[in-house]
C-alpha positions in Angstrom: -14.5 241.3 233.4 -16.3 242.5 230.8 -20.2 242.9 230.3 -22.0 239.5 231.2 -18.8 237.7 231.5 -20.6 234.6 233.2 -21.9 232.3 230.9 -25.6 232.1 231.0 -26.7 229.1 233.3 -28.9 227.7 230.1 -25.6 228.0 228.0 -23.7 225.9 230.8 -26.2 223.3 231.0 -26.2 223.2 227.0 -22.2 222.5 227.0 -22.4 220.1 230.0 -24.2 217.6 227.7 -21.0 217.1 225.2 -18.2 217.9 227.8 -17.5 214.3 228.7 -16.3 213.9 225.2 -14.2 217.0 225.7 -12.9 215.6 228.9 -11.5 212.4 227.3 -9.9 213.7 224.5 -8.2 216.5 226.5 -7.2 213.5 229.0 -5.9 211.4 226.1 -4.2 214.2 224.6 -2.0 214.7 228.0 -1.4 211.4 228.9 -0.7 209.8 225.3 1.8 212.8 224.3 3.6 212.7 227.4 3.4 216.4 227.2 4.8 218.4 229.8 2.5 220.4 232.0 1.8 223.7 230.6 3.4 226.7 232.5 0.6 228.1 235.0 1.6 231.4 234.5 -0.1 231.7 231.1 -3.6 232.0 231.2 -7.1 232.3 229.1 -10.4 233.3 230.5 -12.8 230.4 230.1 -11.2 227.6 228.8 -13.8 225.1 229.5 -16.1 226.1 226.4 -13.2 224.5 224.0 -10.7 222.8 226.1 -8.9 221.2 223.3 -8.3 224.2 221.9 -7.1 225.9 225.2 -4.6 223.0 225.7 -2.9 223.2 222.0 -2.7 226.7 223.0 -0.7 226.1 226.2 -2.9 227.6 228.7 -1.9 226.8 232.1 -4.7 228.6 234.0 -8.4 229.5 233.7 -10.6 232.0 235.7 -14.3 230.7 236.2 -17.0 232.6 237.7 -19.1 230.9 240.5 -22.1 233.3 241.5 -23.4 233.1 245.0 -26.6 234.2 243.8 -26.9 231.3 241.5 -25.3 228.6 244.3 -27.5 229.9 247.2 -30.2 231.6 245.6 -33.1 231.0 247.9 -31.7 231.2 251.5 -28.7 229.9 254.0 -30.2 226.3 253.6 -30.6 226.5 249.7 -27.4 224.8 248.4 -27.2 224.3 244.1 -23.3 222.8 244.2 -22.2 225.6 241.3 -23.5 227.4 238.2 -20.6 225.5 236.7 -20.9 222.0 236.7 -18.0 219.9 238.2 -17.4 218.0 235.4 -16.1 221.1 233.2 -13.6 221.8 236.6 -12.5 218.2 236.4 -11.7 218.6 232.7 -9.5 221.7 233.0 -7.4 219.8 236.0 -7.1 216.7 234.0 -5.6 219.0 231.3 -2.8 220.1 233.6 -4.6 223.4 234.2 -4.9 225.3 237.2 -8.7 226.7 238.4 -8.8 230.2 239.5 -12.6 231.2 240.8 -14.2 234.4 241.2 -16.9 234.3 244.2 -19.7 237.1 243.4 -22.9 238.0 243.4 -25.3 238.5 246.5 -28.6 236.8 246.7 -31.5 238.7 247.5 -31.7 237.1 251.1 -28.2 238.0 252.4 -28.7 241.7 251.0 -27.9 244.4 253.1 -29.8 246.7 250.5 -31.9 244.2 248.6 -32.8 246.7 246.2 -28.7 246.6 244.9 -29.6 243.3 243.6 -26.5 241.4 243.0 -24.4 244.4 243.9 -25.1 244.7 247.2 -23.1 244.3 250.5 -24.2 241.2 252.1 -24.5 240.1 255.4 -20.8 239.3 256.8 -22.0 236.4 258.6 -23.6 234.9 255.7 -20.8 235.8 253.4 -18.2 233.9 255.4 -20.5 230.8 255.6 -20.8 230.9 252.0 -16.6 231.2 251.4 -16.0 228.8 254.2 -18.5 226.1 252.5 -17.1 226.9 249.3 -13.6 226.5 250.2 -14.7 223.1 251.6 -16.5 222.4 248.3 -13.7 222.6 246.2 -10.7 221.7 248.4 -8.1 220.1 246.1 -9.6 221.3 243.0 -9.3 225.3 243.3 -6.6 226.9 245.6 -7.3 230.6 244.4 -10.1 232.5 245.1 -10.7 235.8 243.9 -13.3 238.1 245.9 -15.6 239.8 243.8 -14.5 241.7 240.5 -14.2 245.7 239.7 -15.2 247.1 242.7 -13.7 250.2 241.3 -16.2 250.9 238.6 -18.1 253.2 240.9 -21.0 254.7 238.9 -24.6 253.8 239.8 -26.3 252.1 236.6 -23.0 251.7 234.7 -23.6 248.1 233.0 -19.7 247.2 234.4 -20.8 248.0 238.0 -20.9 245.0 240.1 -20.3 246.3 243.8 -22.7 248.8 245.4 -20.6 249.2 248.6 -17.4 251.8 249.7 -13.9 250.8 250.0 -14.5 249.9 253.7 -17.4 247.9 252.6 -15.2 246.2 250.4 -12.5 245.4 252.7 -14.8 243.7 255.2 -16.2 241.8 252.3 -12.1 240.6 251.4 -11.1 240.4 255.4 -13.9 237.6 255.8 -13.5 235.7 253.0 -9.8 235.4 253.6 -10.3 234.7 257.1 -12.9 231.9 256.4 -11.0 230.4 253.6 -7.9 230.3 255.4 -9.6 228.6 258.2 -10.5 225.6 255.8 -7.2 225.6 254.3 -4.2 227.9 255.0 -2.7 226.9 251.6 -5.6 228.1 249.7 -4.9 231.9 248.3 -7.0 234.7 248.5 -7.0 237.8 245.9 -8.3 240.9 245.7 -10.9 241.8 243.2 -9.4 242.5 239.3 -9.1 246.5 239.2 -9.9 248.2 235.8 -7.4 251.0 237.0 -8.3 253.6 234.0 -11.6 253.9 236.0 -9.7 255.7 238.9 -7.2 257.2 236.1 -9.5 258.8 233.8 -12.0 260.5 236.5 -8.9 262.2 238.5 -9.4 259.9 241.3 -7.0 258.2 244.1 -6.2 254.4 242.8 -8.7 252.3 244.2 -5.7 249.9 245.6 -4.1 252.6 247.3 -7.2 253.6 249.0 -8.0 250.1 249.9 -4.6 249.4 251.1 -5.0 252.7 253.8 -8.0 250.7 255.0 -6.7 247.5 255.6 -3.7 248.7 257.0 -5.7 250.6 259.8 -6.9 247.2 260.9 -4.5 246.0 263.8 -5.5 242.7 263.1 -4.2 242.8 259.3 -0.6 242.2 259.7 -1.0 238.8 261.4 -3.3 237.8 258.8 -1.5 238.7 255.7 -3.1 241.8 255.4 -6.2 239.6 254.1 -5.0 238.8 250.5 -2.6 237.2 248.8 -2.3 238.8 245.6 -3.6 242.0 243.9 -5.1 242.0 240.2 -5.5 244.5 237.5 -7.6 244.0 234.2 -5.5 245.9 231.3 -6.2 246.5 227.9 -5.1 247.6 224.3 -1.7 249.4 225.2 1.3 246.9 226.4 3.2 250.0 227.1 1.0 251.2 229.7 1.2 247.7 231.7 4.5 248.9 232.8 3.4 251.7 234.7 0.7 250.6 236.2 2.6 247.4 237.4 5.3 250.0 239.0 2.3 252.0 240.8 1.0 249.1 242.2 4.2 247.9 243.8 4.9 251.6 244.8 1.7 251.2 246.9 1.9 247.9 248.4 5.8 248.6 249.3 4.3 252.0 250.5 2.0 250.2 252.8 4.7 247.6 254.1 3.5 244.9 251.8 6.6 243.5 249.8 5.7 239.9 249.4 2.3 240.3 247.3 1.8 238.9 244.1 0.8 240.8 241.1 -1.7 239.3 238.4 -3.0 240.5 235.0 -6.4 238.6 234.8 -7.6 239.9 231.8 -6.0 241.6 228.8 -6.4 241.8 225.1 -6.6 244.1 222.2 -9.8 243.0 220.5 -10.1 243.8 216.5 -12.2 246.0 215.3 -11.6 244.6 211.6 -13.1 240.9 211.8 -15.7 240.3 209.3 -16.7 237.6 210.5 -17.6 239.1 214.1 -17.7 243.0 214.1 -18.3 245.3 216.7 -22.1 245.6 217.1 -21.1 249.4 217.8 -18.2 251.7 217.4 -15.4 250.6 219.1 -13.2 252.2 221.3 -10.0 251.5 219.4 -9.6 250.3 215.6 -7.6 247.5 215.6 -6.7 245.0 213.1 -6.4 241.1 213.7 -2.8 241.4 213.2 -2.2 243.9 216.0 -4.4 241.5 218.1 -1.8 239.0 217.4 1.0 240.9 218.0 -0.5 242.4 221.3 -0.4 238.9 222.6 3.3 238.3 222.5 3.8 242.2 223.4 1.8 242.0 226.3 3.1 238.7 227.6 6.7 240.1 227.4 6.4 243.2 228.8 4.0 242.3 231.7 6.5 239.7 232.8 9.4 241.8 232.4 7.4 244.3 234.4 7.0 241.9 237.7 3.5 240.4 236.8 3.3 237.1 238.1 0.5 235.7 235.9 -1.2 237.1 232.7 -4.4 235.8 231.5 -6.3 236.5 228.6 -10.0 237.6 228.1 -10.9 234.9 226.5 -10.8 232.0 224.9 -14.5 232.4 222.5 -16.8 234.8 221.9 -20.3 234.1 222.3 -22.3 234.0 218.9 -23.6 237.2 219.4 -20.9 238.5 221.8 -23.2 240.5 224.0 -20.5 240.7 226.5 -19.2 243.7 225.3 -19.0 246.2 222.0 -15.9 244.5 220.7 -15.8 240.5 220.1 -12.7 239.7 222.8 -12.3 236.1 221.7 -9.0 234.1 220.5 -11.9 232.0 218.9 -14.8 233.1 217.3 -18.1 232.2 218.1 -17.8 229.0 215.9 -14.8 228.5 217.0 -12.7 229.5 214.1 -9.4 230.9 215.3 -8.1 234.3 215.0 -4.5 234.6 214.4 -4.1 235.9 218.1 -4.4 232.2 219.1 -1.6 231.4 217.2 0.2 233.8 218.6 -0.6 232.9 221.9 0.8 229.3 221.5 3.7 231.0 219.8 4.2 232.9 223.0 3.4 229.6 225.3 5.9 227.9 223.2 9.1 229.8 223.3 8.3 231.8 226.5 7.1 229.3 228.8 9.5 228.2 232.0 11.1 231.2 232.2 13.3 232.3 235.3 13.5 236.1 234.6 12.7 238.5 232.3 14.6 241.4 231.5 13.7 244.5 229.0 16.0 246.9 227.1 15.0 249.7 225.1 16.9 251.5 222.2 15.0 253.7 220.1 11.8 252.8 219.1 13.1 248.9 219.7 12.4 246.8 222.6 14.0 243.7 223.5 12.9 241.4 226.5 15.1 238.6 227.2 13.7 235.4 228.5 16.1 233.4 230.4 14.7 229.8 230.3 17.8 227.9 231.6 19.0 226.0 228.8 17.5 228.2 226.4 17.1 232.2 225.6 14.4 233.7 224.0 14.5 237.4 222.8 11.3 239.3 222.1 12.0 241.9 219.9 9.3 244.8 218.2 9.6 248.3 216.8 7.0 250.8 218.1 7.8 253.0 214.7 6.0 252.9 211.8 9.0 251.9 209.8 10.6 248.5 209.6 13.7 248.5 211.6 16.9 246.6 211.1 18.4 245.6 214.8 21.6 243.7 216.1 21.6 241.7 218.8 24.2 240.0 220.7 24.8 236.1 220.2 24.4 233.4 222.8 25.1 230.7 220.1 26.0 230.5 217.1 22.7 229.7 215.4 19.4 230.6 216.1 15.5 229.9 215.7 13.7 233.3 214.5 10.1 232.8 215.1 7.4 235.2 213.8 4.0 235.3 215.2 2.4 233.1 213.1 4.7 230.2 213.8 6.8 230.4 211.1 10.4 229.6 212.1 13.8 230.2 210.4 17.3 229.1 211.1 19.7 231.9 210.7 23.4 232.1 211.8 25.0 234.7 214.1 27.9 236.7 211.8 30.8 238.3 214.1 29.0 237.2 217.2 25.7 239.4 216.4 22.5 238.4 214.6 21.0 241.6 212.2 17.2 240.7 212.3 14.7 243.1 210.4 11.4 244.1 212.4 8.2 245.0 210.7 6.8 248.4 211.4 4.2 249.3 213.4 0.6 249.7 211.3 -0.9 251.8 214.2 -4.2 251.5 212.5 -5.7 253.8 215.7 -3.9 256.5 214.9 -1.1 258.4 217.2 -0.2 257.8 219.6 0.7 254.1 218.0 -0.4 252.0 220.8 0.5 248.3 219.7 3.9 247.8 217.8 4.8 246.0 214.5 4.9 242.4 214.5 7.2 241.1 216.7 10.0 238.4 216.5 11.4 235.9 218.8 15.3 234.9 218.8 15.4 231.4 220.3 18.9 230.4 221.4 20.6 227.2 223.4 22.1 228.2 226.5 21.5 230.5 229.2 21.5 234.4 228.9 23.2 235.5 231.9 23.7 239.0 232.1 24.0 239.6 228.5 22.4 242.8 227.0 20.8 241.8 224.0 21.1 245.4 222.0 24.1 246.8 220.2 
């Protein structure tokens, strides 16, 4: 969650007055077209700001933030149903999207140390009552609860710090919420807060997930309660190739602690551009990224993450605020004026041609990456090169003909010759220099028929 991710309350109220029209339009689109519901594995943060664009993009789930310090600001008896009005959530559900909620923000009356503000460790009895009531209030509408956000950002005073407690404090926060929510409905899912990973990595610290799992497994009651979580979550940006290593490390940590059935989500990802003349960074960006590279990143990140075992992948975020105060870079797939960036089209390409996949298998040959998505009656092979030069690759054919799709959504029919397709891949532009973090513009080879055990690259 970038800085000031939660939409300001007044902004939400302003959106609310126009939202009934959006709900009707979105509902009509789903019911009149008879379109299949979106694949819930593909997400976009805060789709409620433009539900029509999110539906057109094919987003299957969204993430919202529900702040305790806004919902119960004054006391345990104070109750303002949500900082996000119910019609927003109704619109998302009507569009076929699942709603995933982050619970965060300690009100002063519930803080162990009020000086810590919303970052404070709460009184756990008050926290239990709040999470139980939220599960009751949203039962049947929200089935996934994320407990807090990025507690691994440990530096006091840093704008990204949301949690003033220790790992042990967070383990109690997670346990308390898990038991309260599952008491209401055992089918509701409780997830560990999204972790940045690179805060620990860059400071040479043992990973937060590994340390947290140590604390959880030391609790003798944990095994009988599913270790107090259903999924672990990461926020990973800019470099698709690093996603593979991070997810492998997370899976190894879970296995080491005896947990082989936990889901892994990437709940924030993106490579925000630094060259959009309509929305330039407000300070020197961390990476130099073009809009075209952002579009390439969308398809590459979906492909490598799913092949590496991610259960869900979500882009942060749908639309920028007008002055994008949330970060140095404006992240949105839409600009603040709702105009689309090329990345939004790339997102729609991914959800169109990768959705409903059964397996995703990655191959590498030199600088070329091929990831085969077996979709049952169809197979999509995502291809790109990480080299600066264009590359010609040959791919074993499943069918005699196929559609070749680029990140702009252009489709060209091609024929196999001698049982193979020959495909030219654009070179990577590597705007940020070495190492090259985003490959060249990808191509999707879409064939009729199942992939089986086919190896794509010759």
